[in-house]
ROPA-586733 format. One record per residue: x, y, z of N, C-alpha, C in turn. Coordinates in steps of 0.001 Angstrom, whole numbers, padded with zeros to 6 digits, always signed. Last residue first. Layout:
<pts>
XYZXYZXYZ ...
</pts>
This chain:
<pts>
-014172+015589+038189-012970+015958+038947-012636+017410+038694 -016147+014901+036500-016278+014414+037877-015049+014743+038711 -017854+016782+034082-016592+016338+034648-016754+015990+036118 -020300+015784+031992-020106+016442+033280-018810+015911+033868 -021394+016181+028658-020462+015611+029626-020427+016453+030899 -022877+017461+026814-023360+016143+027217-022456+015488+028247 -021576+019801+026182-022860+019897+026885-023367+018560+027387 -019318+019026+024660-019176+019488+026038-020482+019465+026813 -018753+016323+022794-019724+017409+022940-019753+017824+024400 -016451+014854+020702-016699+015269+022079-017656+016457+022081 -016852+012166+018415-016791+013604+018695-017147+013884+020150 -014966+009653+016619-016005+010047+017550-015799+011508+017901 -014005+007193+014181-014021+008554+014715-015165+008724+015708 -011822+004859+012801-013007+005043+013652-012916+006430+014277 -010663+003403+009826-010623+004551+010732-011932+004630+011503 -011192+001083+008404-009834+001316+008876-009722+002470+009869 -012879-001324+006957-013139-000266+007936-011863-000028+008720 -011908-001853+003622-011809-002307+005009-012063-001121+005937 -011729-001105+000985-013054-001385+001516-013059-001909+002938 -009292-000288+000186-009617-001699-000071-010989-002080+000476 -009001+002257+001067-009143+002065-000384-009511+000630-000750 -011007+002129+004113-009817+002484+003351-010043+002164+001877 -013997+003496+005643-013263+002465+004916-012017+003012+004241 -014855+004424+008937-014604+004817+007551-013699+003795+006879 -017343+004512+011479-016162+003882+010888-016067+004296+009422 -018415+006729+014157-018543+006067+012855-017229+005430+012436 -020298+008475+016499-019210+007521+016297-019431+006735+015003 -021668+010637+017638-021519+010524+016175-020367+009585+015818 -019759+010997+020738-020970+011011+019914-020623+010898+018433 -018377+009429+023679-018221+010150+022416-019492+010004+021578 -018496+007932+026015-019302+009150+025910-019121+009958+024648 -017419+005486+026269-016664+006580+026875-017395+007911+026756 -019150+003995+024729-019176+003803+026183-018429+004911+026917 -018266+004864+022219-019638+005159+022663-019740+005040+024180 -015683+003786+022163-015878+005240+022119-017274+005630+022602 -016259+001033+022244-015422+001636+023287-015636+003146+023328 -017700+000737+019878-018386+000522+021160-017593+001128+022315 -015632+001184+018046-016785+002075+018079-017521+001955+019409 -014086-001049+018591-013548+000268+018920-014665+001309+018936 -015783-003066+017618-015392-003057+019028-014852-001696+019447 -015972-002389+014890-017172-002415+015737-016807-002334+017220 -013231-002573+013981-014002-001324+013929-015187-001325+014888 -011621-004810+013776-011772-004179+015086-012731-002993+015120 -010560-006152+011639-011795-006671+012224-012139-006014+013556 -008246-004789+010865-009257-005107+009855-010568-005630+010421 -007528-002255+013378-007261-003465+012619-008453-003853+011766 -007664+001346+013052-008034+000082+013682-007649-001076+012776 -006795+004672+013937-006672+003576+012983-007006+002297+013733 -009041+007112+015313-008154+005968+015493-007997+005208+014181 -009765+010294+016385-009728+009404+015220-008635+008359+015401 -011875+012636+017848-010862+011615+018077-010920+010645+016909 -012629+016068+017527-012719+014724+016966-011560+013857+017436 -014621+018599+019173-013363+018000+018747-013529+016534+018372 -016783+019779+020258-016875+019416+018847-015615+018778+018303 -014786+021505+022485-016161+021171+022146-016271+020934+020637 -011502+020016+022562-012399+021159+022544-013806+020699+022184 -010375+017299+024594-010794+017821+023294-011627+019083+023486 -009950+016003+026900-008810+016744+026358-009086+017235+024936 -011747+014300+028033-011908+015723+028318-010729+016556+027825 -010831+011820+027078-012222+012231+026841-012423+013736+027038 -008408+010643+027462-008453+011867+026647-009872+012386+026405 -008715+008329+028982-007765+009350+029422-007923+010681+028694 -010585+006739+027578-010849+007214+028940-009995+008429+029295 -009288+006357+025131-010656+006898+025157-010993+007457+026534 -006902+005153+026007-006876+006496+025406-008249+007131+025421 -007791+002660+026990-007074+003594+027857-007098+005016+027306 -009058+001470+024757-009772+001662+026029-009119+002765+026858 -006960+001471+022893-008217+002157+022593-008986+002451+023880 -005034-000137+024122-004769+001290+023937-006044+002065+023631 -006283-002742+024113-005883-002054+025351-005726-000549+025171 -006980-004404+022028-007802-003210+022258-007386-002382+023470 -005933-006919+021564-005533-005823+020685-006187-004490+020973 -006352-008898+023357-007386-008723+022329-007091-007563+021391 -003877-008692+024765-004398-009986+024329-005432-009857+023221 -002145-005768+023420-002775-006568+024463-003395-007825+023887 -001086-004787+021031-002092-004004+021743-002798-004764+022849 +001955-004592+019390+001143-005394+020312+000220-004521+021156 +003394-002630+017861+002464-003569+017242+001467-004178+018221 +005317-001258+019089+004461-000476+018195+003384-001336+017548 +006709-003174+020408+005938-002241+021231+005042-001334+020395 +008132-004455+018366+006925-005090+018909+006071-004152+019754 +009306-002737+015521+009327-002815+016986+008041-003405+017549 +009860-004947+012690+009354-003711+013272+009251-003852+014789 +010496-007448+011853+011604-006501+011987+011156-005183+012614 +008155-008764+011461+008934-009132+012643+010122-008203+012862 +007251-007966+009003+006720-007264+010172+007515-007591+011431 +008485-009749+007230+008821-008331+007184+008418-007619+008470 +007179-012201+007862+008604-012015+008140+008985-010541+008184 +004023-011794+009495+004810-011945+008282+006264-011611+008598 +003184-013355+012640+003538-012185+011847+004248-012575+010554 +002048-014967+014591+001910-015352+013182+002218-014175+012249 +002108-014019+017107+002827-015287+016876+002732-015740+015422 +000554-011745+017027+001996-011590+017262+002777-012872+017017 -002075-012606+016802-001426-011956+015661+000096-011963+015808 -002547-013483+019425-002505-014460+018324-001810-013881+017098 -002575-011030+020744-001561-012027+021107-001419-013075+020008 -003222-008483+018207-003574-009344+019325-002423-010294+019646 -002279-005123+017399-002248-006557+017111-002539-007357+018376 -002150-002403+017849-003458-003053+017922-003454-004539+017544 -000725+000626+018866-000488-000815+018714-001827-001546+018834 -002553+003357+017218-001936+002675+018357-001519+001255+018016 -002618+006096+015806-002494+004760+015220-001794+003916+016280 -004564+008936+016398-003742+007875+016980-003796+006607+016135 -005472+012352+016998-005257+011216+016111-004372+010182+016779 -007654+014743+017662-006793+013833+018404-006657+012567+017559 -008386+017989+016936-008194+016669+016321-007212+015887+017176 -008472+019935+018782-009611+019844+017864-009594+018506+017140 -007419+019705+022232-007253+019468+020795-008571+019563+020047 -005889+021557+024784-007104+020920+024292-007019+020842+022773 -002328+020880+025167-003479+021772+024974-004717+020970+024596 -000766+018895+027756-001139+019118+026364-002285+020120+026257 -000479+018368+030400+000379+019419+029835+000009+019761+028395 -002085+016215+030971-002507+017527+031469-001690+018665+030876 -000500+014185+029845-001829+014486+029305-002256+015893+029707 +001715+014185+031575+001884+014532+030160+000545+014948+029555 +000450+013380+033929+001142+014664+033886+001351+015118+032445 -000495+010825+033221-001439+011914+033524-000777+013284+033441 +000494+008891+030515+000949+009518+031753+000108+010763+032039 -000083+007940+028071-001062+007658+029118-000630+008196+030481 +002046+008420+026441+000822+009177+026158-000274+008927+027195 +005176+008853+027763+004059+007914+027680+002759+008693+027506 +007395+010973+025800+006828+010399+027014+005676+009470+026721 +008109+013931+024252+008642+012617+024543+008059+012113+025854 +006692+015769+021831+006524+015514+023254+007002+014089+023505 +007460+018136+019377+007685+016782+019879+007478+016750+021387 +005492+020014+017182+006124+019983+018496+006259+018542+018968 +005971+020972+013805+005388+020009+014758+006202+020010+016045 +006797+022558+011775+006724+023195+013091+006074+022271+014120 +009089+021408+009191+007825+021399+009922+007940+022106+011268 +010663+020613+006990+010624+022004+007434+009340+022276+008220 +010965+017958+006537+009787+018600+005952+009604+020046+006394 +013292+017363+007938+013227+017072+006509+012086+017817+005822 +012536+017970+010585+013542+018789+009897+013452+018614+008382 +010686+015928+010980+010279+017321+011183+011246+018251+010457 +012316+013747+010558+011228+014018+009614+010660+015417+009770 +014087+013795+012722+014600+013891+011353+013508+014301+010375 +012273+013426+014836+013040+014679+014718+013563+014875+013294 +011409+010824+014227+010448+011919+014295+011159+013263+014131 +013747+009414+014585+013167+009515+013236+012168+010656+013168 +013932+009761+017341+015017+010245+016482+014535+010376+015037 +011685+008473+018297+011723+009938+018369+012842+010522+017526 +012376+005815+018143+011407+006336+017181+011455+007861+017142 +014133+005824+020336+014618+005459+019001+013683+005994+017921 +012527+006468+022489+013605+007389+022127+014113+007114+020712 +009057+006102+022595+010333+005469+022248+011371+006508+021830 +006791+007758+022880+007478+007232+024058+008881+006731+023748 +005442+010711+021532+006105+009432+021277+006924+009014+022500 +003262+012986+020127+003652+012333+021378+004227+010952+021074 +003197+015993+018586+003431+014574+018311+004000+013935+019568 +001048+018631+017917+001883+017992+018928+001976+016504+018611 +000530+021586+016164+000522+020127+016102+001508+019598+017135 -001468+024423+015470-000485+023774+016323-000607+022265+016163 -002947+025005+013201-002321+026107+013940-001245+025596+014878 -002792+023286+010075-003051+023298+011515-002303+024425+012211 -003519+022775+007437-002946+024076+007802-003158+024300+009301 -004188+020252+006830-005201+021022+007568-004756+022450+007838 -001941+019283+005504-003239+019252+004819-004306+020087+005512 +000226+019698+007346+000244+020217+005976-001155+020338+005392 -000595+018428+009691-000108+019811+009725-000210+020445+008338 -001133+015887+008723-002237+016718+009218-001826+018184+009298 +001454+015042+008058+000435+015137+007010-000728+016024+007456 +002683+015104+010586+003203+015925+009491+002160+016114+008397 +001161+013213+012029+001264+014597+012484+001703+015524+011358 +001665+010896+010510+000299+011417+010648+000343+012887+011037 +004489+010613+010724+003852+010738+009407+002441+011317+009506 +006109+010220+012864+005451+011526+012768+004672+011696+011485 +007162+007784+013369+007869+008622+012400+007325+010039+012344 +005421+007836+016388+006400+007116+015576+007199+008032+014674 +003165+008588+017947+003438+009263+016679+004463+008563+015798 +001189+008206+019950+001944+007070+019387+002489+007458+018017 -001007+010908+018939-000456+010001+019934+000211+008799+019271 -001228+014193+018076-001054+012863+017506-000347+011979+018517 -003322+016884+018125-002456+016077+018981-002433+014669+018400 -003902+020055+016712-003823+018611+016501-002886+017990+017531 -006079+022669+016287-004993+022177+017133-005031+020657+017050 -006983+023806+012922-007187+023140+014207-005893+022939+015002 -007886+025526+010705-006636+025725+011461-006717+025096+012847 -009881+025081+008952-010291+025505+010300-009090+025778+011203 -009258+023985+006533-009472+025431+006583-009953+025931+007939 -010588+020784+007377-009801+021620+006469-010243+023082+006577 -012070+019024+008996-011350+020147+009615-010505+020989+008670 -013396+016907+007706-014007+017539+008876-013351+018858+009286 -011855+016057+005593-013280+016319+005361-013909+017112+006502 -009408+015604+006884-009533+016686+005910-010997+017062+005698 -009924+013303+008359-009673+014566+009055-009833+015763+008124 -010122+011400+006285-011284+011691+007137-011110+013034+007840 -007500+011436+005213-008671+011719+004372-009874+012136+005209 -006017+010606+007431-005820+011959+006896-007024+012361+006040 -006887+008009+007747-007076+008961+008836-006967+010389+008326 -005980+006805+005398-007423+006968+005594-007705+007979+006692 -003333+006356+005649-003722+007593+004972-005222+007847+005075 -003056+003835+006620-003107+004922+007592-003508+006241+006949 -002720+002261+004353-003957+002152+005136-004142+003371+006035 -000097+002706+003582-001152+003412+002867-002476+003357+003625 +002137+003143+006384+001408+002331+005409+000268+003126+004789 +005365+003560+007819+004096+004156+007379+003458+003314+006281 +006721+001275+010125+006729+001715+008732+005380+002347+008377 +007842+002154+013366+006826+001532+012524+006862+002122+011120 +011263+001856+014335+010084+002694+014111+009132+001978+013145 +013414+000214+014527+013006+000907+015740+011792+001790+015558 +015041+000719+011432+014782-000155+012572+014443+000665+013814 +013439+003375+009563+014500+002418+009830+014146+001591+011043 +012692+006323+007594+012316+005131+008353+013536+004243+008564 +011568+009570+006738+012701+008704+007053+012221+007538+007918 +009324+010514+004306+009444+010127+005709+010637+009191+005873 +007896+013008+002214+008962+012035+002462+009112+011780+003954 +004406+013125+001357+005544+013722+002030+006614+012647+002278 +002156+011931+000267+002891+012893-000557+004068+013549+000130 +001332+010131+002205+000455+011243+001823+001225+012367+001109 +004531+009138+002499+003235+009034+003161+002441+010299+002848 +007306+007295+001311+006380+008408+001125+005060+008126+001833 +010466+006643+002911+009228+006211+002287+008308+007415+002166 +013828+005588+003412+012859+006678+003272+011634+006157+002530 +015437+003409+003455+015664+004441+004462+014698+005598+004401 +015621+001108+001930+015648+002401+001242+015931+003541+002207 +015418-000786+003964+016591-000789+003079+016740+000576+002402 +012933-000179+005061+014129-000033+005883+015390-000002+005031 +011258-000797+002908+011328+000583+003402+012567+000815+004254 +011518-003580+002636+011980-002695+001563+012201-001282+002086 +012471-005534+005454+011530-004606+004806+012183-003713+003753 +013779-008765+004848+014003-007456+005457+013148-006429+004721 +013615-011239+003661+012455-010745+004378+012638-009409+005058 +015648-012043+002052+015604-012612+003394+014457-012091+004241 +015341-010424-000108+014986-011833-000274+014904-012544+001073 +016469-008115+000976+015022-008156+000691+014561-009601+000535 +019146-008871+001108+018428-008463+002317+016921-008596+002108 +019631-009314-001605+019753-010427-000663+019048-010113+000659 +019274-006726-002589+018390-007809-003033+018440-008988-002067 +021393-005343-001361+020002-004949-001103+019042-006087-001440 +023587-006673-002527+023373-006707-001079+021949-006364-000703 +023255-005969-005198+023186-007377-004817+022944-007524-003316 +023684-003194-004992+022387-003709-005432+022206-005161-005016 +026381-003169-004279+025387-002598-003377+023996-003137-003706 +027491-004322-006564+027651-004993-005271+026623-004482-004264 +026832-002386-008453+026313-003744-008621+026400-004507-007304 +028329-000222-007554+026863-000137-007527+026237-001522-007638 +030914-001309-007993+030511-000829-006672+028994-000780-006545 +031041-001922-010766+031141-002972-009746+030621-002513-008385 +028642-000712-013118+029891-000551-012376+029869-001453-011142 +027305-002658-015793+027123-002031-014480+028465-001859-013788 +027261-001993-019249+027866-002729-018134+027702-001954-016831 +024658-002113-021523+025452-001239-020653+025960-002040-019456 +022923-003391-023187+024349-003598-023426+025255-002743-022549 +020242-002783-022556+020694-004176-022604+022211-004334-022604 +018395-000713-020610+019576-000726-021480+020239-002104-021432 +016384-000687-018753+016085-001291-020056+017302-001351-020989 +017279+000747-016585+017138-000708-016462+017001-001386-017819 +019691+003156-017011+018325+002797-017354+018228+001281-017347 +021812+004812-014645+021519+003765-015621+020018+003630-015841 +022033+006830-012821+023117+006679-013792+022762+005723-014921 +020543+007545-010698+019926+007716-012019+020966+007552-013129 +021359+005025-008411+020883+006391-008581+020245+006504-009968 +021957+002447-007869+022579+003032-009052+022241+004505-009257 +020582+001860-005486+021978+001449-005654+022686+002211-006773 +018034+002895-005845+018798+003263-004655+020286+002959-004819 +017264+001648-008193+017413+003110-008187+018241+003563-006986 +017144-000983-007252+018056-000634-008337+018323+000873-008331 +015072-000794-005453+016412-001049-004935+017484-000748-005985 +012953-000397-007218+013216+000585-006156+014644+000431-005629 +013130-002719-008772+013332-001413-009413+013627-000322-008386 +012584-004706-006880+013888-004682-007544+014160-003326-008185 +009933-004074-006240+010972-004002-005219+012353-003900-005849 +008721-004564-008774+008666-003243-008138+009788-003089-007119 +009274-007282-009188+009752-006291-010155+009768-004894-009548 +008033-008501-006878+009461-008626-007160+009981-007536-008094 +005785-008754-005317+006077-007458-005941+007545-007393-006364 +005673-011179-004094+004642-010881-005087+004882-009567-005818 +008143-013408-003353+007847-011976-003342+006868-011647-004463 +009035-016042-003195+007617-015751-003047+007257-014288-002957 +011598-016512-003773+011261-016599-002353+009809-016162-002093 +011689-016110-006492+011968-017461-005999+011622-017634-004531 +011430-013386-006808+010288-014250-007136+010461-015648-006541 +014036-012621-006186+012932-012238-005302+011697-013106-005561 +015411-013717-008349+015801-014076-006983+014678-013745-005994 +014234-012426-010517+014076-013879-010364+014404-014320-008937 +015165-009839-010041+013725-010115-010030+013479-011604-009827 +017908-010235-010402+017391-009808-009097+015896-010102-008978 +018051-010809-013098+018473-011819-012130+017930-011503-010736 +017280-008364-014154+016447-009550-014397+016782-010669-013412 +019462-006758-013331+018103-006488-012855+017216-007723-013001 +021569-007926-014741+021639-007806-013285+020235-007614-012696 +020774-007547-017350+020870-008905-016819+020905-008905-015295 +020894-004702-017500+019643-005420-017763+019675-006826-017148 +023604-004139-017019+022570-003615-016123+021283-004425-016265 +025799-006971-017492+025094-005778-017948+024018-005387-016938 +028818-007952-015841+027418-008155-016149+026774-006851-016601 +032041-009055-016817+031188-007983-016272+029742-008180-016732 
</pts>
C-alpha cells in the first residue's frame, strides 16, 4: 500500500514529465477532489485508501493527457462565485474578470439592466448580477449543451438571471430583449490560424465558442451593428478581446457609432476589454 505523501509526489512528477508548468497546483486540486478532506498531503506515513487512490490516479492520467483541470473537477471559481463546467462549454478564465471590473466602475449601485451575449456557463451574467445588484439580467446562449450548465449555475448561485435560448444575432430574439444599460459579451474570437495551433487543453473546448471567423472579428462586427440601438441612452457595450485585437475592435465600435470607446488592461497588462457607449442624441434610427 502506498502512502498519501508518496502518491502525491509521484503524481507531481508524472505531470512535470509531460511539461505541466503547474504540476504541484494541479495535483493538489485533483488530490482534494479524489480524497476530499480525509487526508493531509504532508502526512508521510498515512496509507491512502484504494478507492480514492484509484480515482486520483485516473484524474492525474487524464490531466497528463491534456484534459482540462476544470473539466475534471467539474466546477471552477469566477469572480468569487462557483461555476459548474464540463465538456460543451467554455471554461471561465481570469482574463474575463476584467469585464466585471470595468462594469463595476461604471454601473455599481445603479441597478442596471444587463444583457450578456454568448453566455456559456453564465459566469459573466452571474457576476454582474451580484456585483452590480442588477435589476434584471438576461443571458443569451445558442448551444443547448452550454445552456444546461447555465441552468445549473443559476440554481447553484440562487440567481434570478433569465435564460434566453437562441442565436444572439437573430432579429426576433434581439427585438424581444429589453433595452440594456450594460451589454456584455465574450464572443468567439480566435482566428483561423489560431484554431490550427491550439494548446491541447483548449482542443477539448467547443470550437463554436472559440472560432470568430478568419480574422477573429466576425462577432464583433455583427453584434456592434445588431445591438447599436438596443442600449438605453448612456448604455455601455463591453467586449472581451484577444491579446492583439483591442485596436481593431475599438475601430469597429467607433464605426458603428459608439462613443468614448476605450480599451482596458487585464492583470497581465494585456488590453482585454473594449467598451463603448451609446448616446441617443448622436444617433438617428433609419427604421
